[in-house]
Backbone bond lengths (Angstrom), bond angles and torsions (degrees), N, CA, C in turn:
res aa  C-N    CA-C-N  psi(-1)  N-CA   C-N-CA  omega(-1)  CA-C   N-CA-C  phi
1 M - - - 1.464 - - 1.534 109.36 -
2 S 1.329 117.33 132.33 1.461 121.47 -179.38 1.524 110.87 -71.94
3 A 1.342 115.05 163.53 1.463 120.34 -179.95 1.526 111.03 -62.74
4 T 1.336 116.96 -36.01 1.470 120.98 179.61 1.523 110.94 -65.68
5 E 1.324 116.68 -44.46 1.465 120.25 178.74 1.522 111.14 -65.32
6 L 1.329 116.36 -39.84 1.458 120.27 178.35 1.521 110.89 -65.61
7 E 1.333 116.65 -37.66 1.458 120.96 177.51 1.524 110.74 -62.14
8 Q 1.332 116.73 -46.79 1.462 120.37 -179.16 1.528 111.64 -65.47
9 R 1.323 116.76 -40.10 1.466 119.43 179.49 1.524 110.89 -65.90
10 T 1.329 116.23 -39.42 1.464 120.38 179.05 1.524 111.20 -63.94
11 L 1.332 116.58 -44.17 1.461 120.57 179.41 1.524 111.44 -66.49
12 R 1.332 116.23 -36.25 1.468 120.09 179.56 1.534 110.15 -65.45
13 R 1.321 116.21 -44.48 1.458 120.35 178.74 1.528 110.49 -63.86
14 S 1.310 115.98 -41.40 1.460 120.47 -179.72 1.521 111.43 -63.70
15 F 1.335 116.34 -37.27 1.466 120.45 179.59 1.525 111.33 -60.45
16 F 1.321 117.47 -49.55 1.464 120.68 -178.12 1.528 111.71 -66.68
17 C 1.337 117.05 -37.91 1.466 120.15 178.22 1.526 110.76 -66.64
18 T 1.322 116.73 -41.39 1.459 121.15 179.82 1.521 110.76 -66.06
19 L 1.320 115.95 -39.48 1.467 120.17 178.28 1.518 110.56 -62.39
20 L 1.321 116.98 -40.17 1.466 121.35 178.36 1.524 110.79 -63.39
21 I 1.324 116.58 -47.24 1.467 120.92 179.79 1.524 110.85 -62.22
22 A 1.329 116.73 -38.68 1.465 120.82 179.78 1.522 111.15 -62.02
23 G 1.330 115.83 -47.58 1.467 119.86 -179.97 1.523 112.42 -61.07
24 V 1.332 115.99 -45.00 1.464 120.45 179.43 1.525 110.51 -63.19
25 G 1.351 116.08 -42.96 1.457 119.63 -178.17 1.523 113.07 -62.86
26 I 1.313 117.29 -44.28 1.468 120.36 -179.04 1.528 110.89 -65.42
27 V 1.336 116.92 -43.22 1.471 120.81 -179.76 1.525 110.82 -64.41
28 V 1.346 116.52 -48.04 1.465 120.27 -179.57 1.527 110.62 -65.32
29 G 1.322 117.80 -36.79 1.455 120.82 179.05 1.519 111.94 -63.05
30 V 1.325 116.23 -41.49 1.469 120.15 178.91 1.525 110.79 -67.45
31 V 1.340 116.34 -43.83 1.471 120.63 -178.38 1.518 111.53 -65.57
32 S 1.346 116.59 -42.19 1.463 120.32 -176.62 1.527 113.11 -84.84
33 G 1.325 116.17 -13.38 1.454 119.85 -179.05 1.513 113.82 77.90
34 S 1.335 117.15 24.43 1.461 121.29 -175.88 1.522 111.39 -102.27
35 L 1.332 115.71 117.49 1.467 119.92 175.52 1.521 111.34 -67.71
36 S 1.332 117.23 -34.11 1.457 120.45 -178.83 1.521 111.60 -67.34
37 I 1.335 117.42 -35.43 1.467 120.33 176.63 1.521 110.30 -72.29
38 I 1.331 116.97 -38.91 1.462 119.80 175.33 1.532 109.84 -61.03
39 F 1.343 116.48 -40.75 1.463 120.46 176.35 1.523 110.51 -61.06
40 D 1.311 116.25 -42.19 1.466 120.56 178.24 1.528 110.44 -60.60
41 G 1.337 116.09 -42.13 1.462 120.20 178.60 1.515 112.25 -67.11
42 M 1.323 117.04 -42.34 1.461 120.64 178.51 1.527 111.00 -66.27
43 F 1.331 115.85 -37.60 1.459 120.81 176.49 1.529 109.66 -59.04
44 S 1.331 115.80 -44.49 1.467 120.80 179.98 1.526 110.95 -68.11
45 A 1.349 117.36 -37.86 1.464 120.70 179.75 1.532 110.34 -63.59
46 L 1.326 116.00 -44.02 1.458 120.20 177.83 1.526 110.24 -65.20
47 D 1.322 115.30 -38.72 1.459 119.67 178.67 1.527 110.89 -64.20
48 A 1.339 116.85 -36.75 1.467 120.83 178.14 1.532 110.44 -64.22
49 A 1.331 115.80 -41.95 1.464 119.48 178.34 1.524 110.75 -62.81
50 M 1.336 116.24 -41.40 1.458 120.26 179.26 1.525 111.58 -69.35
51 C 1.338 115.54 -32.01 1.466 119.55 178.24 1.528 110.20 -66.21
52 S 1.330 116.59 -39.49 1.463 119.46 177.93 1.527 110.66 -65.62
53 L 1.346 116.73 -36.44 1.458 120.58 176.89 1.530 110.17 -67.17
54 S 1.330 116.70 -39.51 1.461 120.97 177.81 1.527 111.08 -63.38
55 L 1.322 115.89 -37.39 1.462 120.46 178.12 1.524 110.62 -63.78
56 L 1.330 116.45 -40.97 1.464 120.63 177.20 1.526 110.88 -62.80
57 V 1.329 116.28 -42.71 1.463 120.64 179.43 1.527 110.52 -65.36
58 A 1.338 116.68 -40.07 1.465 120.25 179.09 1.525 110.49 -60.11
59 R 1.321 117.58 -37.67 1.465 120.52 177.32 1.523 111.11 -68.10
60 L 1.325 116.64 -38.78 1.467 119.73 177.62 1.525 111.02 -63.95
61 L 1.339 115.83 -41.11 1.458 119.83 -177.57 1.517 112.46 -66.69
62 S 1.324 116.96 -22.24 1.465 120.01 179.97 1.524 111.83 -82.18
63 Q 1.351 116.78 -9.00 1.451 120.62 -178.53 1.529 110.57 -91.54
64 P 1.328 117.67 150.83 1.469 120.19 176.50 1.522 110.70 -71.42
65 G 1.312 116.19 161.49 1.456 120.07 179.03 1.520 111.73 -63.38
66 S 1.311 116.06 153.79 1.463 121.65 179.22 1.526 109.15 -108.15
67 R 1.319 116.51 -176.21 1.459 119.48 179.16 1.522 110.88 -63.27
68 R 1.333 117.24 -37.91 1.462 121.06 -177.94 1.534 111.85 -84.55
69 F 1.342 117.44 -26.25 1.464 121.98 178.96 1.530 107.82 -121.44
70 Q 1.313 115.17 71.87 1.460 120.00 -172.84 1.519 112.84 -72.35
71 H 1.332 117.80 -20.51 1.462 121.20 175.76 1.526 112.00 -90.75
72 G 1.323 117.30 4.48 1.462 119.95 -178.64 1.519 111.36 92.10
73 F 1.333 115.47 -162.69 1.471 120.84 -173.63 1.524 112.06 -117.93
74 W 1.350 118.12 24.19 1.459 120.37 -176.97 1.518 112.48 -61.04
75 H 1.338 116.74 -33.36 1.459 120.01 -176.14 1.520 112.82 -65.27
76 I 1.345 117.39 -18.84 1.464 120.31 -179.25 1.529 110.82 -72.04
77 E 1.331 116.19 -32.31 1.469 120.23 -176.60 1.530 112.78 -58.83
78 P 1.347 120.40 -52.26 1.466 118.40 178.00 1.526 113.49 -65.48
79 L 1.344 117.31 -28.81 1.467 119.26 176.33 1.522 110.84 -63.66
80 V 1.337 116.51 -40.09 1.468 120.79 177.29 1.526 110.39 -65.04
81 L 1.332 116.37 -40.44 1.460 120.16 179.73 1.528 110.76 -64.13
82 V 1.332 116.72 -39.29 1.469 120.62 177.06 1.519 110.35 -63.09
83 F 1.329 116.66 -47.20 1.465 121.76 -179.10 1.517 110.72 -62.51
84 N 1.320 116.16 -46.78 1.464 121.90 -179.14 1.525 111.19 -61.86
85 G 1.334 115.65 -52.92 1.459 119.79 -178.59 1.519 112.78 -61.70
86 S 1.330 117.14 -36.51 1.465 120.84 179.79 1.524 111.24 -65.50
87 L 1.338 116.61 -43.02 1.469 119.76 179.47 1.523 111.21 -65.10
88 L 1.335 117.20 -41.90 1.459 120.34 178.82 1.532 110.45 -63.79
89 S 1.320 116.98 -38.21 1.468 120.91 178.67 1.526 110.60 -64.84
90 L 1.328 116.53 -43.45 1.466 120.38 179.14 1.526 111.24 -65.18
91 L 1.334 116.90 -38.00 1.461 120.51 178.04 1.528 110.11 -63.12
92 C 1.320 116.69 -43.39 1.466 120.32 178.98 1.532 110.70 -63.05
93 L 1.325 116.45 -41.88 1.465 120.53 -179.95 1.526 110.91 -64.13
94 Y 1.341 116.52 -43.76 1.466 120.95 179.30 1.527 110.77 -63.42
95 A 1.335 116.93 -42.06 1.459 121.01 179.43 1.521 111.05 -65.16
96 F 1.336 116.87 -37.68 1.464 119.87 179.50 1.532 110.74 -64.16
97 I 1.330 115.95 -42.36 1.468 119.59 178.59 1.519 110.64 -61.77
98 N 1.336 117.74 -42.72 1.461 121.42 177.87 1.525 111.16 -63.86
99 A 1.338 116.81 -37.70 1.458 120.47 -179.80 1.527 111.05 -65.03
100 V 1.329 115.82 -44.44 1.466 119.84 178.37 1.527 110.53 -62.40
101 K 1.326 115.97 -40.96 1.466 119.97 178.41 1.535 110.25 -63.44
102 G 1.340 116.04 -39.52 1.462 119.91 178.78 1.516 112.03 -63.12
103 I 1.324 117.44 -39.69 1.466 120.99 178.39 1.526 110.48 -66.14
104 I 1.329 116.75 -42.83 1.462 121.09 179.41 1.527 111.14 -63.48
105 D 1.340 116.48 -36.60 1.468 121.34 -179.32 1.520 113.39 -77.49
106 G 1.326 118.03 -1.24 1.465 120.25 176.86 1.507 114.99 100.45
107 G 1.344 117.46 13.69 1.460 120.59 177.09 1.517 112.49 78.26
108 R 1.353 115.78 -166.53 1.459 120.47 -179.58 1.519 109.41 -154.16
109 E 1.322 115.02 152.64 1.468 120.68 179.33 1.527 109.06 -76.82
110 L 1.334 115.81 146.94 1.460 120.87 -174.12 1.519 110.53 -136.74
111 E 1.339 116.35 138.71 1.466 122.51 174.59 1.527 107.70 -87.04
112 F 1.351 116.29 100.35 1.459 120.47 -170.73 1.522 114.01 -72.84
113 G 1.314 117.62 -29.63 1.466 120.37 -176.17 1.516 113.10 -57.77
114 I 1.325 116.45 -59.22 1.460 120.63 -178.24 1.533 111.04 -68.22
115 A 1.345 116.12 -30.96 1.466 119.55 178.97 1.528 111.14 -65.56
116 M 1.327 117.40 -40.22 1.464 121.39 -179.77 1.525 111.54 -69.15
117 V 1.331 116.53 -39.20 1.468 119.94 177.45 1.526 109.87 -62.27
118 Y 1.322 115.95 -44.10 1.466 120.65 177.85 1.529 110.64 -58.88
119 A 1.328 116.70 -47.19 1.463 121.21 -176.56 1.528 111.27 -61.72
120 V 1.316 117.32 -39.48 1.474 120.85 -179.71 1.529 110.44 -66.04
121 V 1.323 116.52 -51.11 1.469 121.27 -175.74 1.531 110.90 -63.46
122 V 1.312 116.52 -46.91 1.468 120.24 -176.57 1.531 111.06 -69.04
123 S 1.323 117.74 -37.22 1.467 120.52 178.53 1.523 110.97 -60.13
124 V 1.328 116.08 -48.53 1.465 120.54 -179.23 1.527 110.33 -61.27
125 F 1.323 116.71 -44.55 1.463 120.82 -177.89 1.530 111.44 -65.43
126 C 1.337 117.11 -43.27 1.479 120.67 -177.95 1.520 111.29 -67.42
127 Y 1.327 117.23 -39.47 1.464 119.32 177.37 1.527 110.65 -65.11
128 F 1.329 116.53 -37.90 1.463 120.31 177.08 1.529 110.82 -61.19
129 M 1.331 117.08 -46.42 1.463 121.00 179.65 1.529 111.28 -65.14
130 Y 1.326 116.24 -38.19 1.470 119.74 -179.73 1.525 111.30 -62.53
131 F 1.310 117.76 -51.12 1.462 120.52 -177.53 1.526 111.53 -67.81
132 R 1.330 116.62 -34.15 1.458 119.76 178.62 1.532 111.08 -65.69
133 Q 1.337 116.52 -47.38 1.464 119.44 -178.23 1.523 112.10 -71.51
134 R 1.324 117.33 -32.82 1.462 118.98 177.42 1.526 110.54 -64.02
135 R 1.333 116.02 -39.23 1.464 119.91 178.25 1.524 110.59 -65.94
136 L 1.332 117.68 -42.75 1.453 121.19 179.24 1.528 111.73 -64.62
137 N 1.329 116.38 -38.16 1.464 119.63 -175.17 1.524 112.60 -73.59
138 R 1.312 117.90 -13.72 1.463 119.74 172.77 1.527 110.69 -64.95
139 V 1.332 114.97 -26.30 1.463 120.85 178.07 1.525 110.59 -91.12
140 I 1.331 116.61 -44.65 1.464 121.39 -174.76 1.524 112.10 -76.86
141 E 1.351 116.83 -40.31 1.467 122.93 -177.99 1.530 111.44 56.06
142 S 1.328 115.44 53.07 1.466 122.01 -179.51 1.520 110.00 -104.04
143 E 1.349 116.98 131.49 1.457 120.52 176.68 1.532 110.91 -67.12
144 L 1.323 116.26 -33.59 1.465 120.04 179.54 1.527 110.48 -65.51
145 I 1.325 116.77 -45.39 1.466 120.09 177.33 1.522 109.93 -68.48
146 G 1.343 116.21 -34.14 1.454 119.60 177.39 1.518 111.62 -59.96
147 L 1.333 117.13 -44.35 1.458 120.91 178.02 1.519 110.57 -67.06
148 D 1.330 117.30 -40.13 1.457 120.90 179.24 1.530 110.44 -65.08
149 T 1.332 116.66 -39.70 1.466 120.70 177.45 1.519 110.70 -63.11
150 K 1.330 115.94 -39.88 1.464 120.36 177.65 1.534 110.45 -63.19
151 S 1.330 116.14 -35.84 1.467 119.86 178.27 1.522 111.10 -65.57
152 W 1.344 117.06 -38.80 1.467 120.31 176.73 1.525 111.00 -63.78
153 L 1.339 116.46 -38.93 1.463 119.80 177.64 1.526 110.34 -65.02
154 M 1.325 116.42 -42.14 1.463 119.94 177.94 1.523 110.71 -61.18
155 S 1.327 116.98 -43.60 1.469 120.86 178.58 1.520 110.96 -63.40
156 A 1.337 116.59 -40.00 1.462 120.66 179.28 1.528 110.66 -64.63
157 C 1.324 116.68 -41.72 1.463 120.70 179.19 1.526 111.12 -65.81
158 V 1.328 116.16 -39.44 1.466 120.29 177.83 1.525 110.18 -61.47
159 S 1.319 116.81 -48.67 1.467 120.88 -178.43 1.531 111.50 -64.83
160 S 1.331 116.63 -38.46 1.473 120.09 178.42 1.522 110.90 -65.60
161 A 1.317 116.11 -42.09 1.462 120.07 178.46 1.529 110.70 -64.37
162 L 1.327 116.10 -39.50 1.465 119.90 176.93 1.521 110.66 -61.67
163 L 1.315 116.61 -42.82 1.466 120.61 -179.88 1.523 111.10 -61.13
164 I 1.330 116.91 -45.41 1.469 120.37 179.79 1.525 110.77 -63.56
165 A 1.333 116.17 -45.39 1.466 120.35 -178.24 1.523 111.66 -65.37
166 F 1.334 116.58 -44.14 1.459 119.61 -179.77 1.527 111.39 -65.99
167 S 1.322 116.82 -34.65 1.463 120.24 178.29 1.523 110.53 -65.41
168 I 1.326 116.09 -44.29 1.468 120.16 177.97 1.526 110.57 -62.98
169 A 1.334 115.58 -42.55 1.468 119.89 -179.89 1.527 111.08 -65.31
170 W 1.325 117.18 -37.85 1.468 120.84 179.45 1.531 110.13 -63.82
171 I 1.346 116.69 -37.10 1.459 120.66 177.06 1.530 110.52 -68.78
172 L 1.321 116.50 -42.35 1.464 120.37 -179.91 1.523 112.39 -65.45
173 E 1.325 116.05 -26.72 1.470 120.54 -177.17 1.519 112.16 -60.69
174 H 1.319 116.39 -24.00 1.468 120.61 -177.72 1.524 111.76 -103.53
175 T 1.327 116.36 20.41 1.463 121.13 178.18 1.523 109.49 -125.38
176 R 1.312 114.96 -177.26 1.468 119.79 178.70 1.527 112.72 -72.34
177 Y 1.352 115.98 -7.52 1.467 120.38 178.63 1.533 111.78 -97.79
178 S 1.301 116.02 23.21 1.467 119.76 -176.16 1.529 112.73 -61.52
179 H 1.329 116.66 -25.58 1.465 119.15 -179.83 1.527 112.18 -65.70
180 L 1.331 116.37 -21.23 1.470 119.75 -179.58 1.528 112.39 -74.03
181 T 1.325 116.68 -18.93 1.470 119.42 -177.48 1.529 111.36 -64.16
182 W 1.325 117.15 -22.08 1.467 119.75 178.94 1.534 111.44 -66.89
183 Y 1.334 115.77 -21.87 1.470 119.50 -177.34 1.525 112.42 -98.54
184 V 1.325 117.10 -2.34 1.460 119.97 -176.52 1.526 111.82 -64.41
185 D 1.326 116.19 -49.71 1.469 119.94 -174.91 1.540 112.42 -62.23
186 P 1.342 119.19 -53.74 1.480 117.63 178.72 1.529 112.17 -66.91
187 G 1.341 117.08 -31.89 1.462 119.86 178.81 1.514 111.68 -65.28
188 V 1.328 116.48 -44.89 1.463 120.94 178.11 1.521 110.64 -62.83
189 L 1.326 116.03 -42.28 1.464 120.20 179.75 1.524 110.97 -61.16
190 A 1.327 117.67 -42.06 1.463 120.96 179.92 1.532 111.13 -63.17
191 V 1.321 116.76 -45.14 1.464 120.83 -179.29 1.527 110.82 -65.06
192 L 1.333 116.61 -44.18 1.463 120.81 -178.51 1.525 111.88 -60.42
193 T 1.312 116.52 -45.15 1.465 119.39 -177.55 1.531 111.11 -65.71
194 L 1.333 117.23 -36.93 1.462 119.92 178.22 1.523 111.41 -67.38
195 V 1.327 116.35 -35.42 1.462 120.58 179.62 1.526 111.14 -74.02
196 L 1.338 116.77 -37.65 1.461 120.98 -173.46 1.524 114.15 -80.66
197 I 1.308 117.71 -31.07 1.464 120.02 -170.26 1.531 114.14 -62.08
198 P 1.348 121.08 -29.24 1.474 117.88 177.29 1.521 113.98 -63.89
199 M 1.336 118.12 -27.67 1.464 120.90 -177.01 1.525 112.10 -65.13
200 P 1.338 120.07 -54.35 1.478 118.17 177.67 1.527 112.97 -67.43
201 I 1.342 117.23 -29.48 1.465 119.15 177.84 1.529 109.87 -65.11
202 G 1.336 116.78 -40.62 1.454 120.39 176.67 1.514 112.24 -61.25
203 T 1.341 115.98 -39.74 1.463 120.53 177.31 1.521 111.13 -63.69
204 V 1.319 117.27 -41.74 1.463 121.71 -179.85 1.525 110.48 -63.44
205 I 1.324 117.08 -44.58 1.468 120.58 -178.80 1.527 110.52 -61.33
206 G 1.350 116.48 -45.69 1.456 119.99 179.36 1.521 112.49 -62.66
207 A 1.338 116.77 -41.67 1.458 120.91 -178.72 1.524 111.62 -70.19
208 V 1.339 117.09 -37.16 1.471 120.35 178.39 1.522 110.12 -62.52
209 K 1.327 117.34 -37.72 1.474 120.55 177.11 1.520 110.65 -59.75
210 E 1.336 116.61 -37.65 1.461 119.53 178.33 1.521 111.16 -71.85
211 V 1.319 116.97 -40.10 1.464 120.20 178.04 1.526 110.55 -60.89
212 L 1.334 117.06 -37.60 1.463 122.03 179.93 1.531 112.63 -83.12
213 L 1.355 116.52 4.18 1.467 122.72 178.81 1.526 112.37 59.11
214 M 1.323 116.64 36.65 1.460 121.44 176.20 1.525 109.16 -76.27
215 T 1.320 116.77 131.39 1.458 121.41 -178.07 1.525 110.59 -77.17
216 P 1.323 118.13 125.19 1.475 120.25 175.97 1.525 110.31 -61.09
217 D 1.322 117.17 139.99 1.467 121.40 -177.49 1.523 111.70 -57.93
218 S 1.335 116.90 -42.66 1.463 120.17 -177.19 1.531 111.45 -64.03
219 L 1.345 116.73 -37.96 1.461 120.75 179.05 1.529 110.47 -68.51
220 D 1.324 116.63 -41.45 1.463 120.59 179.75 1.533 110.98 -63.27
221 V 1.321 116.68 -42.42 1.469 120.95 179.42 1.523 110.72 -64.12
222 T 1.336 116.54 -41.43 1.467 120.87 -179.82 1.527 111.33 -59.71
223 V 1.340 116.76 -48.08 1.463 120.66 -178.17 1.526 110.68 -68.41
224 R 1.334 117.50 -40.09 1.469 120.44 179.95 1.528 111.04 -62.32
225 E 1.328 116.81 -46.74 1.465 120.48 -179.22 1.525 110.71 -64.91
226 L 1.330 116.44 -38.76 1.456 120.39 178.35 1.527 110.86 -62.41
227 M 1.323 117.44 -48.79 1.456 120.62 -177.32 1.529 111.95 -69.71
228 H 1.320 117.32 -31.92 1.462 120.22 175.88 1.531 109.88 -63.35
229 S 1.333 116.32 -41.30 1.463 121.18 178.92 1.526 111.03 -66.03
230 L 1.343 116.81 -44.72 1.466 120.23 -178.85 1.535 111.68 -68.14
231 T 1.335 116.98 -33.89 1.466 120.43 177.63 1.527 110.44 -64.30
232 A 1.338 115.93 -40.92 1.466 119.86 177.64 1.527 111.12 -66.12
233 E 1.343 116.71 -32.92 1.461 120.75 -177.41 1.527 112.44 -77.66
234 Y 1.343 117.09 -42.16 1.468 120.41 -173.88 1.530 113.30 -105.76
235 G 1.301 118.27 -9.82 1.458 120.58 -179.88 1.514 114.08 73.20
236 F 1.326 118.74 36.45 1.462 121.54 178.24 1.527 109.79 -58.04
237 V 1.326 115.87 143.40 1.462 120.74 177.77 1.526 110.26 -67.19
238 S 1.305 116.54 -47.66 1.466 122.88 177.62 1.522 108.81 -165.91
239 Y 1.311 115.19 174.56 1.465 119.95 179.16 1.526 108.98 -158.49
240 S 1.297 116.11 163.88 1.468 122.56 171.37 1.518 107.98 -140.73
241 H 1.324 116.38 153.07 1.464 119.00 179.01 1.526 109.95 -143.73
242 Y 1.299 114.73 151.32 1.458 122.96 179.45 1.526 106.76 -137.20
243 A 1.322 116.76 124.61 1.466 120.09 -176.95 1.521 109.91 -143.20
244 T 1.319 115.89 144.49 1.459 120.56 176.24 1.516 109.30 -161.85
245 R 1.314 114.94 166.66 1.467 122.20 173.18 1.518 108.75 -119.65
246 V 1.320 115.69 138.78 1.460 122.02 174.40 1.517 106.32 -133.44
247 G 1.331 116.44 104.32 1.455 119.11 -174.06 1.515 109.61 63.22
248 R 1.314 116.05 -128.27 1.467 119.99 178.02 1.525 111.89 -90.50
249 G 1.330 116.73 -0.18 1.457 121.06 -179.71 1.523 111.78 -84.57
250 L 1.331 116.12 136.57 1.459 122.85 176.59 1.523 108.14 -115.85
251 F 1.338 117.10 122.45 1.460 122.51 -177.03 1.527 109.36 -118.71
252 V 1.321 116.81 121.52 1.467 122.05 -179.15 1.529 109.12 -134.92
253 E 1.321 116.21 127.60 1.466 122.14 173.36 1.521 108.31 -122.14
254 V 1.334 116.84 134.00 1.458 122.07 177.61 1.529 107.88 -130.68
255 H 1.323 117.36 126.90 1.461 123.00 178.07 1.524 107.98 -118.21
256 I 1.333 116.60 127.13 1.466 121.95 -173.24 1.522 110.70 -123.27
257 V 1.340 116.61 132.07 1.468 122.36 173.41 1.528 107.13 -95.55
258 L 1.335 116.07 116.28 1.459 121.33 -177.23 1.522 111.97 -78.85
259 P 1.321 118.21 150.46 1.472 121.73 177.34 1.533 111.12 -79.39
260 D 1.334 116.85 172.43 1.469 121.67 179.53 1.529 111.34 -58.46
261 A 1.332 115.65 -36.63 1.467 119.74 -176.64 1.518 112.51 -64.04
262 M 1.342 117.24 -20.08 1.464 120.56 -178.85 1.522 111.24 -106.65
263 E 1.320 117.00 20.35 1.463 122.06 -178.76 1.522 112.06 -55.05
264 H 1.339 117.20 -42.78 1.457 120.72 -175.15 1.532 111.79 -114.66
265 V 1.315 116.51 26.58 1.463 119.13 179.35 1.529 109.62 -65.60
266 G 1.298 116.95 147.01 1.458 121.01 -176.77 1.513 113.91 -80.30
267 I 1.327 114.44 165.70 1.465 120.88 178.94 1.520 111.11 -60.94
268 R 1.330 116.59 -35.64 1.454 120.30 -178.26 1.540 110.91 -60.09
269 Q 1.343 115.67 -42.19 1.466 119.88 179.54 1.529 111.13 -66.19
270 L 1.328 116.76 -40.42 1.472 120.26 178.27 1.522 110.97 -65.13
271 D 1.329 116.16 -37.63 1.466 119.58 177.79 1.526 111.63 -66.01
272 L 1.332 117.33 -32.16 1.460 120.45 176.07 1.531 110.62 -64.92
273 I 1.326 116.02 -38.28 1.470 120.03 176.92 1.527 109.89 -66.07
274 R 1.333 115.80 -42.90 1.465 120.03 177.33 1.526 110.20 -58.65
275 D 1.327 115.95 -42.03 1.462 120.37 -178.28 1.527 110.84 -64.50
276 K 1.325 117.32 -38.97 1.467 120.65 177.10 1.529 110.79 -61.78
277 I 1.333 115.47 -43.41 1.467 119.81 179.41 1.524 110.32 -64.97
278 S 1.328 116.16 -42.71 1.457 120.80 -178.65 1.524 111.35 -61.78
279 R 1.339 116.24 -46.97 1.461 119.90 -178.10 1.525 111.70 -67.44
280 A 1.339 117.33 -34.73 1.463 120.67 179.95 1.536 111.62 -69.37
281 I 1.333 116.54 -38.37 1.469 120.53 179.22 1.520 110.90 -73.45
282 G 1.334 116.64 -39.25 1.457 121.00 178.61 1.519 113.08 74.91
283 E 1.331 115.56 -167.73 1.478 123.48 178.25 1.521 112.24 59.14
284 S 1.324 116.86 34.03 1.463 118.89 179.08 1.517 110.33 -64.57
285 G 1.323 116.84 146.30 1.452 121.89 -178.94 1.512 110.82 148.22
286 P 1.317 117.16 -173.20 1.467 120.57 -176.00 1.528 113.99 -67.84
287 D 1.352 117.62 -16.27 1.463 120.37 -178.63 1.518 112.69 -91.42
288 R 1.339 117.18 0.64 1.459 119.65 -179.34 1.523 110.30 -113.38
289 W 1.343 115.54 132.48 1.461 121.70 175.69 1.525 107.31 -116.08
290 L 1.329 116.70 110.43 1.459 122.08 -177.60 1.524 109.74 -120.00
291 T 1.324 116.16 124.72 1.460 122.43 177.15 1.523 108.74 -123.34
292 V 1.337 116.60 124.21 1.463 122.01 176.99 1.525 107.19 -123.66
293 A 1.329 116.77 113.12 1.471 122.02 -177.04 1.529 110.20 -113.90
294 F 1.344 115.63 139.95 1.468 121.84 179.21 1.530 109.31 -115.93
295 T 1.308 116.07 141.91 1.458 121.21 179.40 1.534 109.83 -152.50
296 R 1.333 114.98 163.00 1.473 120.07 172.97 1.526 110.70 -106.26
297 D 1.321 115.38 -6.16 1.475 121.31 -175.80 1.537 109.45 -108.63
298 P 1.345 118.68 115.92 1.466 121.44 -178.81 1.534 114.35 -60.87
299 R 1.356 116.42 -15.64 1.469 118.73 179.20 1.513 112.43 -61.08
300 W 1.332 117.55 -24.79 1.456 120.88 -174.22 1.534 113.41 -87.28
301 L 1.315 116.56 3.59 1.467 119.27 176.49 1.522 110.29 -71.35
């Protein structure tokens, strides 16, 4: 099975599992009266919608470029990451506001029994999905699966935190501090949203850099050091380079001004230089676009 097919199958499986968790979370949250569990369910529901969008993008990325999209569909991937991360950030912000309002209003009563059972089952399942997808993505190396795997980890952490909080509240319920249990649910929700919100924000920032075609520092350093070495070896008059990443696509352009001594150098020699650049940059394949141009006129830089 190819990496593309494995990516699509993984995302498809994740979508159905996430949808199941979302439905269970919303139902249990309503029955138990827990806003934090409802948030967990809504988080999963939104994640399921984003997973289906990621699956659509994965199918587009497996297709060759068309007349209108001659460079392929790599640019769609960071756009999806921006959209996904932005929605998750807004959900966390909305949940935090509701949690603060709940604390101000005096908290709410919670049915701890069913809430604890939910937290145990969902925690185990989410951790299982997280470790499974992380292992698969070591082979696939997909940003879409990477984001989906991160979502499973976030869901697992949410459920684990709920389990710990509900357990503490259940113990307090049988003590003189039982009145504090009313604040457990909104308090946990407030803490969870503050802890979780940096994760999707980080994803959005990284994806926006790709949308804006910002060159990663590590890629720029690699190309600069490579061209500095080749200039010392061949005596190039000057050069310019342009490099960026868009989703899984790597785009590199190098323009070289040849010296007088290489005025009549053959194509074979120029191809050897191209090969050195190609091997140094790496990541050869359909996702890499490499252009190496030679000229004697600096105007073409």
